C-alpha positions as CSV (number, residue, x, y, z in Angstrom):
1,X,-78.7,-75.8,115.0
2,X,-80.0,-77.0,118.3
3,X,-78.7,-76.1,121.7
4,X,-75.3,-77.6,122.3
5,X,-75.5,-81.0,123.9
6,X,-72.9,-80.3,126.5
7,X,-75.2,-78.0,128.6
8,X,-77.4,-80.9,129.5
9,X,-74.8,-83.6,130.0
10,X,-72.9,-84.3,133.3
11,X,-69.7,-82.9,134.1
12,X,-66.6,-84.7,135.6
13,X,-66.4,-88.5,135.7
14,X,-67.2,-90.3,139.1
15,X,-65.9,-93.5,140.6
16,X,-67.6,-96.7,139.6
17,X,-70.5,-98.0,141.6
18,X,-72.7,-101.3,141.4
19,X,-75.2,-100.9,138.8
20,X,-75.3,-101.5,135.0
21,X,-77.2,-99.8,132.2
22,X,-78.4,-101.4,128.9
23,X,-77.7,-99.0,126.1
24,X,-78.6,-101.3,123.1
25,X,-80.3,-104.9,122.7
26,X,-76.8,-106.6,123.3
27,X,-74.6,-103.8,124.9
28,X,-74.4,-102.8,128.5
29,X,-72.6,-100.1,130.1
30,X,-70.8,-99.9,133.5
31,X,-69.7,-96.2,134.5
32,X,-66.8,-95.3,136.4
33,X,-63.6,-93.2,136.0
34,X,-64.2,-94.4,132.5
35,X,-66.8,-96.5,130.8
36,X,-66.6,-100.2,130.4
37,X,-68.9,-101.8,127.9
38,X,-70.0,-105.4,127.7
39,X,-71.2,-106.7,124.3
40,X,-73.1,-110.2,124.4
41,X,-72.9,-112.4,121.5
42,X,-74.0,-116.1,121.1
43,X,-70.3,-117.2,121.0
44,X,-69.0,-115.1,124.0
45,X,-68.6,-111.7,125.4
46,X,-66.6,-108.6,124.1
47,X,-65.5,-106.2,126.8
48,X,-64.6,-102.7,125.6
49,X,-62.2,-101.0,128.0
50,X,-61.7,-102.5,131.6
51,X,-61.4,-99.3,133.8
52,X,-58.7,-98.7,136.4
53,X,-57.4,-101.8,138.2
54,X,-59.0,-100.4,141.3
55,X,-62.5,-100.4,139.8
56,X,-62.3,-103.6,137.6
57,X,-64.1,-105.8,140.4
58,X,-67.2,-103.5,140.3
59,X,-67.1,-103.4,136.4
60,X,-67.0,-107.2,136.4
61,X,-69.7,-107.6,138.9
62,X,-71.9,-105.1,137.0
63,X,-71.4,-107.0,133.5
64,X,-71.3,-110.6,134.6
65,X,-75.1,-111.0,135.1
66,X,-75.9,-109.6,131.9
67,X,-73.0,-110.9,129.8
68,X,-72.4,-114.1,131.4
69,X,-70.5,-115.8,128.6
70,X,-66.9,-116.3,128.5
71,X,-64.8,-113.1,127.5
72,X,-63.5,-113.7,123.9
73,X,-62.1,-110.2,123.2
74,X,-61.0,-107.4,125.3
75,X,-60.7,-104.3,123.2
76,X,-58.8,-101.1,124.2
77,X,-59.8,-97.8,122.6
78,X,-56.7,-96.3,124.1
79,X,-53.8,-96.9,126.3
80,X,-54.4,-94.6,129.4
81,X,-54.6,-96.2,132.6
82,X,-58.3,-95.7,133.2
83,X,-58.9,-98.0,130.1
84,X,-56.4,-100.7,130.6
85,X,-55.9,-101.2,134.3
86,X,-58.5,-103.9,134.7
87,X,-57.4,-106.1,131.9
88,X,-55.9,-108.7,134.3
89,X,-59.2,-108.8,136.3
90,X,-61.3,-109.4,133.0
91,X,-58.8,-111.7,131.3
92,X,-59.8,-115.4,131.0
93,X,-58.1,-118.4,129.4
94,X,-58.5,-117.9,125.7
95,X,-59.3,-114.0,125.8
96,X,-57.8,-112.1,123.1
97,X,-56.6,-108.5,124.0
98,X,-56.8,-106.2,121.1
99,X,-55.2,-102.9,120.6
100,X,-53.4,-100.9,117.9
101,X,-49.7,-101.5,117.3
102,X,-49.0,-98.2,118.9
103,X,-50.2,-99.4,122.3
104,X,-46.7,-100.7,123.6
105,X,-45.2,-97.3,122.9
106,X,-48.0,-95.5,124.7
107,X,-47.9,-97.7,127.9
108,X,-44.0,-97.4,127.8
109,X,-44.4,-93.7,127.6
110,X,-47.0,-93.7,130.6
111,X,-44.7,-96.0,132.7
112,X,-41.6,-93.7,132.0
113,X,-43.4,-90.7,133.5
114,X,-45.7,-92.4,136.1
115,X,-44.2,-90.8,139.2
116,X,-44.2,-87.4,137.5
117,X,-47.6,-87.6,136.2
118,X,-49.1,-89.3,139.3
119,X,-47.7,-86.3,141.5
120,X,-48.9,-83.8,139.0
121,X,-52.5,-85.2,138.7
122,X,-52.9,-86.0,142.4
123,X,-54.6,-82.6,143.1
124,X,-57.6,-83.4,140.8
125,X,-58.1,-87.2,141.7
126,X,-56.7,-87.7,145.2
127,X,-60.1,-87.6,147.0
128,X,-61.9,-89.6,144.1
129,X,-59.4,-92.3,144.2
130,X,-59.7,-92.6,147.9
131,X,-63.5,-92.7,147.7
132,X,-63.2,-95.5,145.0
133,X,-60.8,-97.5,147.2
134,X,-63.0,-97.4,150.1
135,X,-66.0,-98.4,148.2
136,X,-64.3,-101.3,146.3
137,X,-62.8,-102.4,149.7
138,X,-66.4,-102.4,151.3
139,X,-68.1,-104.1,148.3
140,X,-65.6,-106.6,147.1
141,X,-62.6,-106.6,149.3
142,X,-59.0,-105.6,148.5
143,X,-58.8,-104.4,144.8
144,X,-56.4,-105.8,142.3
145,X,-53.2,-104.0,141.2
146,X,-53.4,-101.8,138.1
147,X,-52.4,-103.8,135.0
148,X,-50.1,-102.9,132.2
149,X,-51.3,-105.5,129.8
150,X,-49.6,-106.8,126.7
151,X,-52.1,-107.2,123.8
152,X,-52.4,-110.4,122.0
153,X,-53.7,-108.9,118.8
154,X,-52.5,-105.7,117.3
155,X,-52.8,-103.8,113.9
156,X,-51.7,-100.8,112.2
157,X,-54.8,-99.3,110.5
158,X,-57.8,-101.5,110.2
159,X,-58.9,-104.9,111.6
160,X,-62.2,-106.8,111.1
161,X,-63.5,-109.1,113.8
162,X,-66.6,-111.3,113.9
163,X,-68.1,-113.1,116.8
164,X,-71.4,-114.9,117.0
165,X,-72.6,-113.0,113.8
166,X,-71.6,-109.7,114.9
167,X,-69.2,-107.8,112.6
168,X,-66.7,-105.3,114.0
169,X,-64.5,-102.9,112.3
170,X,-61.5,-101.5,114.3
171,X,-60.1,-98.2,112.9
172,X,-56.9,-96.7,114.3
173,X,-57.0,-93.1,115.0
174,X,-53.5,-92.2,116.1
175,X,-52.7,-88.9,117.9
176,X,-56.3,-87.6,118.8
177,X,-56.2,-88.4,122.3
178,X,-53.5,-90.9,122.5
179,X,-51.0,-92.3,119.9
180,X,-52.8,-95.8,120.1
181,X,-56.5,-94.6,119.8
182,X,-59.1,-96.6,117.9
183,X,-62.7,-96.6,117.3
184,X,-64.9,-99.6,116.9
185,X,-67.4,-99.4,114.2
186,X,-70.5,-102.0,114.0
187,X,-71.5,-101.4,110.4
188,X,-74.7,-103.6,110.5
189,X,-76.1,-101.5,113.6
190,X,-74.7,-98.0,113.2
191,X,-72.9,-98.0,116.4
192,X,-69.6,-96.5,117.0
193,X,-67.5,-96.9,120.3
194,X,-65.0,-94.0,120.4
195,X,-63.7,-94.0,123.9
196,X,-62.1,-90.7,125.0
197,X,-61.2,-90.0,121.3
198,X,-62.8,-86.4,121.7
199,X,-61.8,-85.9,125.3
200,X,-63.3,-86.9,128.7
201,X,-66.4,-84.9,128.3
202,X,-68.2,-85.1,124.9
203,X,-69.3,-81.8,123.5
204,X,-66.6,-80.0,125.1
205,X,-63.4,-78.5,123.5
206,X,-60.6,-81.2,123.6
207,X,-57.5,-80.9,125.9
208,X,-54.7,-80.3,123.3
209,X,-52.5,-80.4,126.4
210,X,-53.4,-81.5,129.8
211,X,-52.3,-79.4,132.9
212,X,-51.3,-82.5,134.5
213,X,-48.6,-82.7,132.1
214,X,-48.7,-84.7,128.8
215,X,-47.7,-84.6,125.2
216,X,-49.2,-81.9,122.9
217,X,-52.0,-83.2,120.8
218,X,-52.0,-81.8,117.3
219,X,-55.2,-79.8,116.5
220,X,-55.4,-80.9,112.9
221,X,-55.0,-84.5,113.9
222,X,-57.8,-84.2,116.3
223,X,-60.0,-82.5,113.7
224,X,-59.4,-85.3,111.4
225,X,-60.4,-87.9,114.1
226,X,-63.7,-86.0,114.3
227,X,-64.2,-86.2,110.5
228,X,-63.6,-90.0,110.6
229,X,-66.4,-90.6,113.0
230,X,-68.6,-88.1,111.6
231,X,-68.4,-89.7,108.2
232,X,-69.4,-93.2,109.5
233,X,-72.7,-91.5,110.3
234,X,-73.4,-93.4,113.5
235,X,-76.8,-93.8,115.0
236,X,-75.4,-94.5,118.5
237,X,-72.1,-93.0,119.6
238,X,-70.7,-94.9,122.8
239,X,-68.3,-92.4,124.4
240,X,-65.8,-92.8,127.2
241,X,-67.7,-91.0,129.9
242,X,-71.4,-90.8,130.8
243,X,-74.2,-91.9,128.6
244,X,-74.3,-92.6,124.9
245,X,-75.4,-90.1,122.3
246,X,-78.2,-91.1,120.3
247,X,-79.4,-90.2,116.9
248,X,-77.7,-89.6,113.6
249,X,-78.8,-86.0,113.1
250,X,-77.8,-85.0,116.7
251,X,-74.4,-87.0,116.5
252,X,-73.6,-85.4,113.1
253,X,-74.6,-81.8,114.4
254,X,-72.5,-82.2,117.5
255,X,-69.5,-83.5,115.5
256,X,-69.9,-80.7,112.9
257,X,-69.8,-78.1,115.8
258,X,-66.7,-79.7,117.4
259,X,-64.8,-80.0,114.1
260,X,-65.5,-76.4,113.3
261,X,-64.5,-75.2,116.8
262,X,-61.1,-77.0,116.6
263,X,-60.4,-75.7,113.1
264,X,-61.4,-72.2,114.1
265,X,-59.2,-72.0,117.1
266,X,-56.3,-73.6,115.1
267,X,-56.7,-71.1,112.0
268,X,-57.0,-68.0,114.2
269,X,-54.0,-69.0,116.4
270,X,-51.9,-69.4,113.1
271,X,-53.2,-66.2,111.6
272,X,-52.4,-64.3,114.9
273,X,-48.8,-65.9,114.9
274,X,-48.2,-64.9,111.4
275,X,-49.4,-61.4,112.1
276,X,-46.9,-61.2,114.8
277,X,-49.2,-61.3,117.9
278,X,-47.9,-62.8,121.1
279,X,-49.3,-66.0,122.7
280,X,-50.9,-64.1,125.7
281,X,-52.7,-61.6,123.4
282,X,-54.2,-64.6,121.3
283,X,-55.0,-66.4,124.6
284,X,-57.1,-63.4,125.6
285,X,-58.5,-62.5,122.0
286,X,-59.6,-65.9,120.5
287,X,-63.2,-66.8,121.3
288,X,-65.4,-69.1,119.6
289,X,-68.4,-67.6,117.6
290,X,-71.8,-68.6,118.8
291,X,-72.6,-71.0,116.1
292,X,-69.5,-72.9,117.2
293,X,-70.0,-72.8,120.9
294,X,-68.9,-76.0,122.7
295,X,-68.2,-76.6,126.4
296,X,-65.0,-75.8,128.2
297,X,-65.4,-77.9,131.2
298,X,-62.3,-80.1,130.5
299,X,-60.3,-78.3,127.9
300,X,-60.3,-74.7,127.4
301,X,-59.9,-72.4,124.1
302,X,-57.3,-70.2,125.7
303,X,-55.1,-73.3,126.8
304,X,-55.5,-74.7,123.5
305,X,-54.3,-71.6,121.6
306,X,-51.1,-71.9,123.8
307,X,-50.8,-75.6,122.8
308,X,-51.2,-74.9,119.2
309,X,-48.8,-72.0,119.5
310,X,-46.0,-74.2,121.2
311,X,-46.7,-77.2,119.0
312,X,-45.6,-75.0,116.1
313,X,-43.1,-72.8,117.8
314,X,-41.8,-74.5,120.7
315,X,-41.1,-73.1,124.3
316,X,-39.1,-70.0,123.2
317,X,-41.6,-67.1,122.8
318,X,-38.9,-64.4,121.9
319,X,-40.2,-62.2,124.8
320,X,-37.0,-62.1,126.9
321,X,-33.4,-63.3,126.7
322,X,-34.0,-64.8,130.2
323,X,-36.1,-67.5,128.4
324,X,-32.9,-69.0,127.2
325,X,-31.2,-69.4,130.5
326,X,-31.9,-71.7,133.5
327,X,-32.9,-68.8,136.0
328,X,-36.5,-68.3,136.8
329,X,-38.2,-65.1,137.6
330,X,-38.5,-66.1,141.2
331,X,-34.7,-65.8,141.5
332,X,-35.2,-62.0,141.7
333,X,-38.3,-61.9,143.8
334,X,-36.5,-60.9,147.0
335,X,-34.8,-58.1,145.1
336,X,-38.2,-56.9,144.1
337,X,-39.4,-56.8,147.6
338,X,-36.4,-54.9,148.7
339,X,-37.0,-52.4,146.1
340,X,-40.6,-52.0,147.0
341,X,-39.5,-51.4,150.4
342,X,-40.8,-54.6,152.0
343,X,-44.0,-56.9,151.6
344,X,-46.6,-54.4,152.7
345,X,-46.5,-52.1,149.5
346,X,-46.7,-55.3,147.2
347,X,-49.6,-56.6,149.1
348,X,-51.4,-53.2,149.0
349,X,-50.8,-52.9,145.3
350,X,-52.0,-56.5,144.8
351,X,-55.2,-55.7,146.8
352,X,-55.9,-52.6,144.7
353,X,-55.5,-54.6,141.5
354,X,-57.8,-57.2,142.9
355,X,-60.4,-54.6,143.8
356,X,-60.3,-53.3,140.1
357,X,-61.1,-56.7,139.0
358,X,-57.6,-57.8,137.9
359,X,-57.5,-61.1,140.0
360,X,-54.6,-62.7,137.8
361,X,-52.6,-59.6,137.9
362,X,-53.0,-59.6,141.7
363,X,-51.7,-63.0,141.8
364,X,-48.7,-62.1,139.7
365,X,-47.8,-59.5,142.3
366,X,-48.5,-61.8,145.1
367,X,-46.2,-64.6,143.6
368,X,-43.3,-62.3,144.4
369,X,-44.1,-62.7,148.0
370,X,-45.4,-66.4,148.0
371,X,-42.1,-67.9,146.8
372,X,-40.5,-66.9,150.2
373,X,-40.0,-69.6,152.8
374,X,-41.9,-67.6,155.1
375,X,-44.4,-65.5,153.1
376,X,-46.0,-62.4,154.4
377,X,-49.3,-63.3,156.3
378,X,-51.2,-60.5,154.4
379,X,-50.0,-62.0,151.1
380,X,-51.4,-65.4,152.2
381,X,-54.7,-64.1,153.2
382,X,-55.2,-62.1,150.0
383,X,-53.9,-65.1,147.7
384,X,-56.6,-67.3,149.4
385,X,-59.2,-64.5,148.6
386,X,-58.1,-64.3,145.1
387,X,-58.1,-68.0,144.6
388,X,-61.5,-68.5,146.1
389,X,-63.0,-65.9,143.7
390,X,-61.4,-67.6,140.7
391,X,-62.6,-70.9,141.9
392,X,-66.2,-69.5,142.3
393,X,-66.0,-68.4,138.5
394,X,-64.5,-71.6,137.2
395,X,-66.6,-74.0,135.1
396,X,-63.7,-76.2,134.2
397,X,-62.8,-79.4,136.0
398,X,-59.1,-79.1,135.9
399,X,-59.0,-75.4,136.8
400,X,-61.5,-75.9,139.6
401,X,-59.5,-78.8,141.1
402,X,-56.2,-76.8,140.8
403,X,-57.9,-73.7,142.5
404,X,-59.3,-76.0,145.4
405,X,-55.8,-77.4,145.9
406,X,-54.2,-74.1,146.0
407,X,-56.6,-72.7,148.6
408,X,-55.7,-75.9,150.8
409,X,-52.0,-75.2,150.4
410,X,-52.2,-71.6,151.2
411,X,-54.4,-72.2,154.1
412,X,-51.9,-74.7,155.4
413,X,-49.1,-72.4,155.0
414,X,-51.1,-69.6,156.8
415,X,-51.6,-72.1,159.7
416,X,-47.9,-72.8,159.9
417,X,-46.9,-69.2,159.8
C-alpha cells in the first residue's frame, strides 16, 4: 500500500474566500468551513451543499460566473449547519431542495440543542467565525442569517434525478455522520459526492463522538458507509473539506484502509470488554497496526474506543458506587486539600508527576485545587505549563483547540487572582 493520503492533505477547515476551483469539466468547488459544489448542465445548475449562512454570499459569488444558469436543485448531503445554512441565499423560484426523509428530524435535533452545542463548540470556532464574518462584511456587506431549510423533495433509500442529460443517483447512508447523510453518484462519470460521510478530514479516523457534544455514531454503521462508497469504485471522490481525491486505485486503497481501521478498533474494544478490561485500559492499549494507519487529526482512536464502549454499555462503568449518584468528585476536593495539609503539597506532588512525564496525572492532582473559587497561584502556574506542553504534542484539531482555550482561561484566572 502507498503512503497514507492524510499525511499530504491539509488539516482543519478554513473560512470561505473569493476564488473557485474547477474540479471536473462541469463541476466547480468553492471551499469554506465546508465545501460547496456547483454542477453545470444545459438545463440549469445543481448546487451541492450551501455552507453556513454566513459564508453563502462568498460561495454564490464564486459559483455564479462559472455556473450562471438558474439553480434547479440544491442537494444536501447532511443536515449539519455548515451544509444547510446558506440554502435561502442560493434558493431561486422553482429551485428544488433535496435531502433524505431524515433531514427534518436531524434539523430538529440540532435546533433543540443549539444553545448547548454552540456554547460547547465556541472554543474551537470562535476566532474562525469572527474572521469569516469580518471578511464577508468587507467583501459583500452584512451576511444573511443562518437558514434552517425545509426540503421540497425527500426520499428514504434511493432517488434518481436527471438534468440536462446528467444522471444522478442519490443514496441514503443514515447514521454515519448524521442520521440524514446521503451520497451522490454520477454513474456515467464515476464521480461520488460524499460530503462529510467519513468525517471532516478525509483519511482520518472518524469522530464516533465529538467533544463539542453529539450523539454517538455507531462504528459498524460507519464501516458500512465506507463499504457502500468503496463498492461504487469512484474515479473521483468529492469530499466535504479540501480538494477531491482522484483515481480509482487510490480511492479504493484509502477506503480499504479506513474500513479496516474502524473494524479493528471496534473488534479490539469488544474483545477487551468481553475480557473484563476497563475502558481506560483499552483507551491506552488499542493502537492501529501500521498497515491500517489513518490520521487522528479530527477523531482519535482512544476517543473512539470510549465511544464504542459507551455505545454498547452506557455511562455506568461499574468502577464506583459514586457513578450512580448526582455527586461529582469535585464535591470532596476541599476535603482532600485539608487532608494534604493545604495546596502546597498537592502542587509539589503534581510538579513531581509532571517532571516524571505524567502530564495527565499531574492535571488530575491540580484539578483538586482548580475547582476552588480562588485557586492556589502555584496550581495555576503549573496547570498552564502542563497544558502548554500537551498543546505542543497535539496533532488533533479538537484537542489543540481545547488546550488553547484552557491556557487562555487559566491565564485569565491567574491575572484575576
